[in-house]
N, C-alpha and C positions, 0 to 999 in steps of 0.2 A: 388278128390282135387289137386288144384294148391299152388305152393308155390314158392317163388321169390328164383333166385339162391343167393348164401353168395358172399358177397362183397369183392372183390380183388384187391388189388391196381396195376393199369395198363392191367388190363385184359376185355376184351370185351366181350367174350360169349365164350361157347364151348358147343359142345353136343355128341350125340352116333350114332353108326348106328344101324338102325334098327335089331331085333334081329332075323330076316329070311334071313336078308344079312350076318350073321357073319359065322366066321368058328374058332373054339378054336382050338390055335398049343401049348398049354401051360397050364400052371398052373399059376398065379404069387398069391404071399405071400398077404397072408392077405383075400385072396376069398374063398369062398363056395364052388361055383361053376366051377371052375375048368376054367374060363374066364380069358383071360388078357387085360388089359387097357392101354392107352395108354390117355398122357395129351397133350394137346393142348392150347398153349399161343398167344393171338392173340390181336397188337398193333392200338390204335386209333390214327391217324396219323390228323395233323391239318388241311391237305387239303381234310378231310371227306374220307381218304382212312385206309384201312384195311392191316395192315401187320401179315401175319404169322412168330412167333418169334420163337414158339419151337414147336414141338411132341416129347414128352417122354414118356418113361413107368409109371406108377400111377397105385396107387390104394384108388379110391375113389368113387365116386358117380356117380351112371347109371339113363343115362337119355335118353327119346326116344327122336330123334332127329323130330319125325310127330308132339309133344306134344309143341316144343318152341315155343316161339312169343316172337316179339320187342312189346313193349306196345307203345304208343305216349307219354307217359310221360318219355321212356327214358329207363324202368325197363326190366330186361328177365324174361320171365315165362317160368316155365316145369312142364308137369305133369307126374306123374309114377314114382317118383325121389325114389330110395332106398338109403338114406345116411350110406355111410361107410365111407368117411373121407370129410373134409372141400373142397376140389376141385373136379371142375369139371372134365368127364373125354371122352373119347370116346374107344368104347369097339374095338378092334381090330380085322381083320379076318385073313388079308393075306399084304404082303407088296405092293402089285399091287392094291388091292382095296383100302389098306389106302392112297396110295398117290391118288389116283381118287377122293375117298372120303373128302380127306384134300382139294384139288381144289375146287371143286363142294361146302363144307363148307367155303370156303373163297369167292367162288362167291356170295353165299348167303348173307352173315354177309356184303361185302363189298355194294350190294344191298340195303339191309334192314338199314346200316346206312346211307345210304345216305337218303334212305326216311325218317329215324329219323332225320336226323339234316335238312332237307327240313320244314317237320313239326314241330320242334322247333325254326326253324328263324320266322316260322308263326304263331306262340304263343309267342313269345318275339315281333313280331307287334303290337300283339292283347295286350301284358301286359308286358310293357315296364318295365326294370328294375329301372329306375330313379322315383324317386317319383313324380315328376311332371307327368308324365305320367298317374302313379299308382292315380294320386289324378285325376285326369281329368276320370279314367274308375270309380271311386267310386262317383262322379257326375254325369255321363251317366247315371248307373244305379239307381244311387237314386231313380227315381220314381217307381220302381220295389218293389219297399219293402224288402222281403226276397232277393231278388236277388243281392243288394248293399253290403251285408254281405259277400256272397258266392264268388261273384266278389274279393272281397278285399282279402278273402282268397287263391282264386286261384292267386291271384296277389302275394300276400306272399309267394306260395309254388313253383312259378314258379323262385323268384328273387332266393328263398332258393336252388333248383334244379341250377340255374345257379350258384351260389357261389361256389356250390361244384364242379361243370364241372371247374369252373375257378382255384379254389383251387387246382383240380387234375393237368390239364394241363402246369400248369403255377411252379409247385411244390413249391409253398409259403409256405407248409409246412417246408421244407427243408431251404428256403431263412428268416423264419420267427425265425431264432433263436435269437433274439434280446429281448424278453420279459424277461427278466433276475430278480431277486428279491436282487440277490448279482452283487454287482457291479466289471466289470471286471478288475477295477482298484486298487482292493484289493492286498494286500500285497501278501497274497498267493495263488498263482495261481492255484496251484496242488490243485486239491480237498480232498486228503489225508488231505494234510497239512490245509488246510482250516477244514476242522471239528477235525484237533488236536487240531487247535486254539477255535473252539467253545466248545470242550470238557474243556479244560483248563479253559475257562470263567466260563464253568458251574458249575467246582469244585468249582471255587472261589464265585460265587453266589447264590450258593444252599442251602436250609435249609432243613434239617433234608433230604435229598437226594432228594429235588422238586425244580426247579425252577418255582419262582412267576411268575405272568405273567407282574408283573410290569417291572420285568427285564431281559424281552426276546428278546427286543430289542438291550439293551448292549451285551446280549450274543453271537447272530447274526451276531453284529457286522454294526448294524442299530444306531447306538445313537445317531446321527443327527434326526433320522426320526423315533421317538419315537411312533408317532399316527398311521402311517403308518404300525409299528412290530407289533403295538396291532392289529390292524383291518385284517393283515395278521395272527398272532395267534389265529386268534377268527376263520377265515375263515376255517383253517386247522383244527381247534379243534371241528365245526362243522360238518366237513365230516367226524369224527369219531365219532360224537355224544356225544363228550364231552363238558361238560358244567363247569368243576373246575378251577380254579384261577390259578393251578401250574399244571406241569406235571413234570414227574419223566425223568431220562437219558434214557430210550429205547423211550417214546414219544417224546423227543426231538429230537433223530435220525432220528425217522420216519418223523417227520415235516421237518429235515433237508434234509432227500432225496426227497422229497417231492418239496421245495424248488429247490432245484441244478439238479433236472430230466432236463435230457437232450431232454427229449419229449416237443414240442412245444406246443402241446395238452394239456398234461400235465396242464403246467404252463398256459395257456391260463385259463384252468378251474378253477386251484387256483385262477386267476386274478378275472375272472366272479362271482366265491363264494365269493369273498370281497364286491363284489357291491351288489350281492343277498343274503341281511342278511335273510330276511324270506323264504328261499330256496325252493321257486316256481318255479325257473326254467326261472323267467321271471326279467326282470330289468327296474324300473320305471322311471320316471325323477326326480323324489325325490333321488331318490337311483343315479340316475347319478350325481348329481347335491352333495351329499354330499362326492362320490368318487374324484369329481373336487377340491372340498372347502379341500376333504385330501392331494390331492396331490402337490395343492396350497402352499399347507400351510408346505409339508415336503422340498418345493424347493425353501420356503421365495418369494414366488410371492402375494404377496397382494392384488393386484391387480386384481389379474385373480382371487384371493377367491371372491373381492366384485360383479364380474360378473359371478359366477359360475352359476345364476340364467340363463342368457342368452345362457352362451355355452353349459346349458343343454337341455335348448331349441335346441338350434341348433342341437345338436347329434340325438334330438328324431326326429327331422323334417329328417334328413337326411335319417335313421334307418329304421324310422316306418311311411311310407307315406300313411300305410293306417289308421293311427292313431287309433291302438288298445289303444295307449297309456301303450306299453311294447315293450321292444327288446329281444331278445333271443340270447344265446351263438354263434349261426353261425352269426346273425347281426354283432355281436364283433369284429369277424374274418374278416368278410366284411370289417369293416372299417378300421381295421389292414392293410389290404392286401390294401387301397388305400393308405397309405401311400408310401412315397417315401424310403423304408427300404430296398428295394435291388436291385443290381447292376445289372446293365445290363450286356450283354454278355460281350465287348468289356471292358468295365471296370474290371468285372472280370479276364477276361485276363489277362490285364494290371496289376491288383494290383498281379495275382498271380506268374506273369515272376518277378514282384519285387520281390514278396517273396522267389521265387527259386533263383535269384539272390542274396538276402540276405543272404541265408544259405548256398551257395557257396560259398561267400565270408567268410564267420566265419568258411568254412572246410577249408580254406588255411590256415595255422599253418604262422603267422608274427612272425619275430624273432622278439626281443625286438632291436635290433638295427635298423632296419626296422621302428617299430614304434615309437621309438626317433625320426630318422632321417626327418619323416614325420610332428611331431607336431613342429620340430625345423623350417621348409621349414611354416609352418601355419604362424606360430610365426614371421618368419623375413618378410613372405610375408604382415603379417596386420600391421606390426609397423617398416615399413624400415623409416617413413617419423620421427617417435618418433625416432628411433635409430638412425639418424644419429645427428637431433639437439640435443639429451643430451649427444651423443660423443662428438660435438662442444662443448658445453657448458662445459666438463668435461674437456678436453683438455686444455682451457682457461683457469680455475682455475689450473691444475696444473702447467700451465706454469707461470703465475702468483704467486704461492707458492714457486714455483722454485727460479724466479727469486731473491724475495725477502731474501730466502733464503739464498742464495747466499751471495747476495750482502752485508748482516749486519753479514756473518760470517770475512769480510775483516775487519769489524770494532772492535778498541779496548774493545768496551764493551763484545765482546763474551768470551773474555777471562777470565771476572767473573762469568756475566751469561748462560754463555754455549748455548748448544742447545736448552732452554725453551724459551730466546730469540728469535731464527731464526724461532721457532714455532708459536711464538705471530705474531711475524712479517710477516711470510709468509700466516695466518690465516686470521689478517686483509686486506691483500689485496683481497682476495678471499671475506671479507665481504662488501668491497667497491665497488666490481664488483656485488655482488646480489647485495647489496642493491639498486645498482640503475637501474638493472634487471629487478626488483622483479616488478616493477612498470608500465613495458611496457605489460604483460600480460591483464592488467584490464583496457587498454588505448581502447576502446572497439570500440568507431570511426574510430580510426588507423588502429583496425584490419580490423572491414568489410571493409574499402579503402583495404587494404594488399588482402583480401579474392579473390579480383576481377582483379588482377596484376597477374604475370607471377608465383610470390611464392606463388599462391594459391595450386596449386598441389604437390609444394615440400615441404612445411611448414604445418603442423595440428593446423592452427589454431583455430580448435574447440576444440583442445583440453589444451585452455589459462589456465582454471583452476584448472587443475591437475599441469603442467608446474608454476604456480601459487607456488601451494603448495609443489612441488618438492624444488623449490628456498628456499620456507620459511622450510623447512628441513635442508638443507645444510648452511642457516644461523644459525640455531640452534647450528649443529654442528660447525659450525666457532665461535659462541660466547665463546661455553664449551674450545675449543682450546684457542682461542685469552686471554679471561679474567683469564680463570684457569691456563693456565701456567704464566700469568701475577700475581696472587693473590697469586700462592700456590708456584712456583717454581724460577721466580729470581726477585721478590721484595725481598723476602727473604735470596737469595744471595748478594745480592744487599747490605743488612744491615748488612749482617754476614760479609764479606766481610771485608778485612784489611785493616788499614789507607794507606799502601804505595798502595796495588791493586788500591784501589777507587783511589789516587791523580793521579795515573800511566791511568790508564783506563776509570775513570768515573767522573772524576771532570768539563770534560766541559762537559758536558751532565747535570750534577744535581746538580753544582754549587761545589764552594769551602767545605761546611760543608755536609758531611754526612747527609740525610734524615734517617726520623726514618719512619717508616711502617703507622703511623697515614698520617704524613703529604704527605705522597704519596698518600692515599686514600683522604685527604682530597685536595688536588692539584686542576683544572680544570680537567686535563685528568681522576681523581680519581672519582670525584662527577656526570661528563657528563657518563662516563660508566657505573657507575651502575643505574643511574638514567633508561638508554638505557636498561641495563637487565631486569628492574622493569618491564617496559613499554610492552616490545617485551614480557617476559613471561606473562604477563595478557593476550596481544592479542592475543598469540598462544594459550593459555589453553582455554581461551572461544571459541576461532573458530575449538577447537575438534569436532567429531561426537557426544561426547556423550554430551557436555554440547550446542551446537547450536542445537540439535534435542530434548535436555530436557530430555535427558534419564536420565540424574540425578536428582535426585527429592531431593529438599531442603527445610527445613518447614520455612515458614514464617518467616522475610521481607525477607531473604536469597534466595527464590526461581526467584528474579529477577535475579540472577548471569548466569542462566539456558533461553535459549532461543534464538529465532533470534535479539529481541532489544540487549542483551546483547554482542552479537559476534557485530553486527552493530559497535556499540555505542563506543566499546573497540577497533574494529580496524581503529577508527580515533585516536587514539593514535600514529598513525604514523607521525601526525604533527610535535609533540613533538618528537619522537624521529628524525625525519631529523633536526631540529634544533638541537638538543642535537648531532646529528653525525657530522653536519658541524663544533660546538665548538669542538668537538673534536679532528677533522681533521688540527685544527688549532695550539693546544696546544700539539704537538705531541712530545715524550722523544725523543732523539736524532737527531732530524730532524730543522733544523735551517734556511733554506734557503726556500721561501717562495713557488719557481715553482716544491719545491720536495713535498710539501703537497699537495697531488694530490685527497684527498676527493672531493672536491668541483667541480674537471675536472671528477670523474664519476656520481657526483647524479648531475650534471647543468641540461645538456639535458633532461635526463628522469622525471627530475621534474617537470622544463619547460612546456614538453609535456604532463605531467599528469596536470598543472594547467591549461593547454589548454584545456584542454579535460574538464573537471568541468566546467570552463566558460563557451564553448561550450554549456554544458549540462543546466544549470541557464540560459542561454538567449535565446536558443532553446524552453525551457519548457515554458517561459514565450509568446515567439512568437507562437508558436503550443496552440493558448487558442481552446478549446473544448469545446461543452458545451452538456447537456448529453442530449442525444432522449430518452434511456431507462431504464428502471431497472428492473431485474428480479432474482428473489431468487427461484431455482430450488431444488427438493428433491436431497439430497445428500451434501449438505451443500456448493452448486455453485451457486456464483454471476454472473451474467453476465451485464456486465455495455454496452453500444451501445452509440458511442458520435458521434458527426460532425466531418468532413475530413476535416481540415484545406486546405485552398485552394494549399499552396506549396508542400505538404504532399506527396512525393513518397515513396512506399517500394517494396516489394516483396512478395511474399507469401511464407511463411514459416518464415519470419522474425520474431523478437520478439521486443517489445519496455518497456519500464520503466514505472510504473506509480505511481503516489506520490499522496496520500489526504489529504492535510494540516489540516482538522479535526483528522484525527488519528497521525496524525505527520507532523512535521516542514521540517525531515531532512530525511527520511527515502523513497527511490528509490526501488521497486521491479520489477522484469521480468516478463511478459507474453506472452504468442503465442499472436500474433493477427489471429482471427479466420474469421477477412473480407477478401471479395479478391480485387485485387490491382482496379479491374475495379467497385467495390459500390461505392455509395457517403457517406458512412459513415465508421465508424473504432469501430468495438467489440473487448471484452476480454472477457473470461470466469476463473474466478478464483475461487479457490476450497478452501475452509478454512484447512488449514495444520499449521499452525502457530497461534505466537499472534497476528501479526497486521492483517494476514487475518481474524481470528476473529474478530477483533474491526472493521476491515471494513463492517463486513456482520453487526453487532451490528447498526454501522454508520448509514446505507444504510436502512436496516430493520425498525428502527426506523421513517424511513423519507417516509417508501411503505405503501400502503394500504395492505389493509387483504386480502386476496385470494377472487378470483372471481369463481363463478362458471364456470365450462365448461374450465377455465384455469388454465395453471401452472405456477406458479410463482408469484409473490405478487404484481406487477406492471406493468401498463401498462402507460405510461409517456403522461400526458397530460397538459395543459397550467397553471391547480391550482397546481399542484405538481411538476413544472416541478423548481418552485421558492424554496421548501424548499430542493431541494436534493444539498448533499455538493460538495463543488469544487474539480476538478479535473486537474492533472496537467500531461502531457503528455511528453517523451523525446525520440523518435525515427527517424529511423528502428537504428535495429544492428544486425549484419549479424548470420547465421546459417546453419547447413547444409542442411535443406532441400530447402531452396531459389533455389537450384544448380539443381532443379529435372527436369528442362527444356532440359537437356545436355542428359537425357535416354530415350530410345527406349518405355519401359514398367516401370512405377511405382510398387513395393509394399510398402505400406504405413502400418505400423505396431503401433497399439497406444493403451495401456494399461491404462483404465479409464481415467481420464483427461490429459493423455498424447495423446489425439488424437486431441489434440487442433493444433499441429503445422500443421496437414495435413486437417483439415477443408477447411481453406484458399487456400489450392490447391484442392480440391475438387471443392470448388466454383469456383477457378481460370477457371480448364477446363471446369467446366459448362461453363462458358460464353464465352469462347472461341469457343465453342461448338456450341452456340445459334447465335454468332455473324458469325462463318464461314456460318449457314443456312441461316442467313437474306443478307450474302455478297450474296448467291449463286442467294437468290430471286431476288433481286436486280438485278444483273446482267441477268439473264435471262429475267427480263421483261427492262431493258434496251435494250438485245438482239431485242425484238421484235420491241418496239419501233424504235428501230434504223432500221427495217426490212420496218416497216410502212413507214419510213418518208425517202426511198431512193433518193438520188436525191435533198431535200431539206436542208435547213440550220440549220433542227430540231437536224440533224443528230450531226454535232458540238455540240451542244448546250446540249446534252444528252451525248455525250463523257464527256463534263468537269463535268458537277454532278454526273460522276461514281464514288462510293466510293473506298477511298483509302484502298489497300489491306496490310493488316499485313503479315510480315512472318511469316510461315505456323510454330505450336507447332512440335517440333519434336516426341513429345510423342503421341502414336497412343492408348495404352490403360493403364489403372492404376485400381491397385487393393487395395482395402480400408478394413482392418480384424481390429475391435474395438472389447477389449477382455476386460467384466468388468464382476464387482461381483454383483453391485445392478440394480436392474428391473429399477429404476429412472432415473438411469443414460442415459437413453437412450431419456429423456424428452428433454436435453441439447441441441441436433442435429437434434432434430426429423423434423423441418421443412427443412434442409439441407439434408436429407437422401429422404423425399417425394419430394424434390425442383428434384432431381438428378433423382430417379425413373419417374418422369414424364416427363421431357425435354432430358433426355439421351435415345432418340429410338434407337440410333445406338451400343448403349452399350460399350460405350469405358470403363466408369467406375462400377466397378464390383462391390456392396459394401457387408461383408459379419460380421453380428451382432455375439459377442459368448457370451452365459450369465454361468460364472462360477459358479453361486448359483445352478443352475439346473442340476440332473443327468445327464451321457451323454445318446444320443439317445438309446434306447434298454432297457436302466432298467427299471423296472416297477412303479418305482415310476416319473416317469414319462414320463409313455407311453399312457397315456389319455392324458394330455396335447399336445402331439405330436401330436395326432388325432385331438384334437380340433384345433391346428393350421392348419395343413394341411387344415381340414374343411374351418375354416374361410379366410385365406389365398385364397382357391380356389373361395368360393363364393362371399365375400367381396373385396378380394385384399388386404388386411389389417392384421396384425402379430400382434397377441395377446400379446405376450409378448414387445415388442416396442411400438405398435400403430403405426407403420411405415409401408411403402410399403415393405421393407425390411425384409427377413425374419430373424430372429434367431437360430440360432444353438446352441446348449446344448454344457458344457462341453469345454473342450480348444481343439484348432486347431491341426492337426496333421502339423508341419510346415514343415517336411520332405515329406508329399504328398501334402503339398501346393508347395513349390518349385519344384516338379517333377512336376506339372502339369503346372508349367510356364515354365519349360524345354519344354516338348511336346509341348504346344502350341507357345511358341514363340522363334524357334530353333535361333539360330545365332543372338541373337537380344542382346542389353546391356540392364539390368536390373538395377534400382537403388533400391535397398533396403533401406528404411529409418523407422527407430524404436525409440519411445518413450516409456519410462517406467524402469519395474525393472531391474537391473543388470545380473540378473541372466538370464534372457529369451535375453537380448543382446550377451550374449557369447555365447549361444547356437545359433542364428543365425548366427553371424559371423563364427561358426565353418561349418555350414549345406553349407553356401555360398562358403565359401573355399572348399568344399566339391566336390560342383555340380559344380564350376568351374575347377576342376581338371578332370572331367568326359565327362562335352560334350562341345559343340562349343558355349552355352548360357553364357556370362560373367554377373555374378552378384557382384554389388558393395557395400557392407554394411557402413551403416552411422546413426551413434547415437548421437540423439541430446544432447548437454552440455548446461548448464546455471543452 
């Protein structure tokens, strides 16, 4: 009777000496015949060679070498097997004979392995692993009746053997550690701590010592994936023949041990059992569809859920080319192997060296002084422009305050009113300066022009709004000092002064008769001052974040006091404030000569400049008449407006424009990034509903839009009948932004969060247009050179030279990397056309796009494993990503920004890389810090910019 050798990882075969060729020299433990045995380990290499790995004593199975044979299928058979232990062995006689035998065995094994390899290759040619050739086998043998089924079985058996061989050779069972049921982003990374947390949840949720099935998800930390957790509970229960709806603490521990098992095979079996609900060891197309829908639901992918049947058929087509109607465990593992989930050697070496470097850095004990000094250097390097501007501003205010302080100290009124008067007058002088200065940061046309001058690199014009807020804070402090000292301190001193003091020191300024407190408050100075304080208090309060973003909720009708509208209209009280301030400056106490009343001198230039800006905006909005070409409302409450481009309208990618819709408001203008490229013959903006104005704008356009058309996203494709009913639109543009300077960098890293991708869409389009133009110019020059060669000596040469295209200055940017991070799958519809266009036309790989969907669990999580498999299959077959619907493949979870910047450093050494970001402030701080850290380490220069408006 023949039996196959027991399987052993990384071992090919082993054998024994014939009985007549042995000579026993001792007794090995565990043997009864006094014979001594050795274990021979051989390795199969990729080039069909056998390496003798080891020869060592062992007590195991005795196999006669004459009965060992290599079968065509790759298995090893032996006769006369005496089972003693699990490892194959060779009986040793003497050292010389052992060496001689091992060499003979090695030679024979090499010969048989080569023979097996050739036979295997021949079989693979006949029965290809791919589903296409397997289908051809079935069709070719279909006329043979039962032979078709046998051929299909042979094809599947060969594919199984090939999959097992590939797994053994590649070590994929070690690389595929990613099939996790518990997210690696869990707060508790230590296994003991994680179980302690689960145990604590069990104690809170258990009833009479049992955990209900409905509470299993919350107990193990899958609260957001309850349906998936319930299927996992059922699968684990089926393996133990448990049909109860509740489990005890010990059973929960067993469940948890299997979920967190380090063995990939164990986790793969659990995942398979989740799909194989009838426990027949086979997965049908309907079961695949159910698990796809479950995974889509856990990851909030509604569209994938709708197409589950299509993707289930795709998996069956790939894994079941023989059309048996089911797949087995090894086929599911094969699909996992096809994913791009393991690293190649160079990547693994790179990441290993990075991890080692990080560990070594962590071992170095940094002193607190060194750490603080590094933070200070980083702060100074990143904020030096803000620091010198703020320092200059503060020094000017100190100088003005000191000038008035010492000037009024020489006056007679100081003898009665004291330092209260000096503080009030010093604060008044800073107030005049700040009331003039606060208008400059909102003169956007002026700032856009100044950005292109030599002041651009020195002054942080992109922080204009922050500087505006800082000045407003200084004004509040100045008002408190000025009005407070007048009303609380020096006025009471004036009233309570003696008649002799008043006549001696104050009669020239306040008249012969000493005024009362009410008379002082009723005067022009008092009334204008009080009205200004009230107006500025209203404007300042409604401009705070709590009111402007409607974080404070009031009952109706007081809810109108919050929101952007309240902020916008209250800010226009500044017109009244400046009129009152001018009047207040004319009726000053203790100042009688007109040239010493300097309020109008401070305000005249800024007020005229701002008035000119508003006039320019008014006339330009009427000059730049636009006609709406297309309106679309996408999922995620995003409104797209595509309009005609005015003839004289010039702008740069990355800039923004103000939009007004009279149907919504006659006064409100709101800024939005331009998403069209300068070379396009139209203008476009993407507006997301975030406030009351955008909500009303969406409502107005949705009423004028048609209902959704089948097969198209959005509500409207404009035509002659619908254009007439669309609301009127006014624009005021362009205005400068940090991203407009992208051309001065060698490499671009564009990072957008959600709707924050809009400033960079125009840049991508512009780069793509430049790529197309350069290719067209190259083709045109080539055609002209051929024409010139054919017409040498004729007059056609000069003519052809005249019509040669004019070459533009080459763009400095050589590569661009676009990272778009969003939470909603529907967001990818906003710029689907742009991404497909870039993927199709950018043949040289200048633009590299990366989409990240944070609602899906990270790659390797069991809840997203099947989605990743379907994604890889569909992208390889059709070139389309199942999540975004574009040619750009979507990644899951959030990017590792440190790895992103590290990759750019290694790929673009000595390059100047511009990092542009638009999104949440938290990530801006992280990216800025990373850019600084990488600038300290290597020759690559990162410059970080954040979009402001």
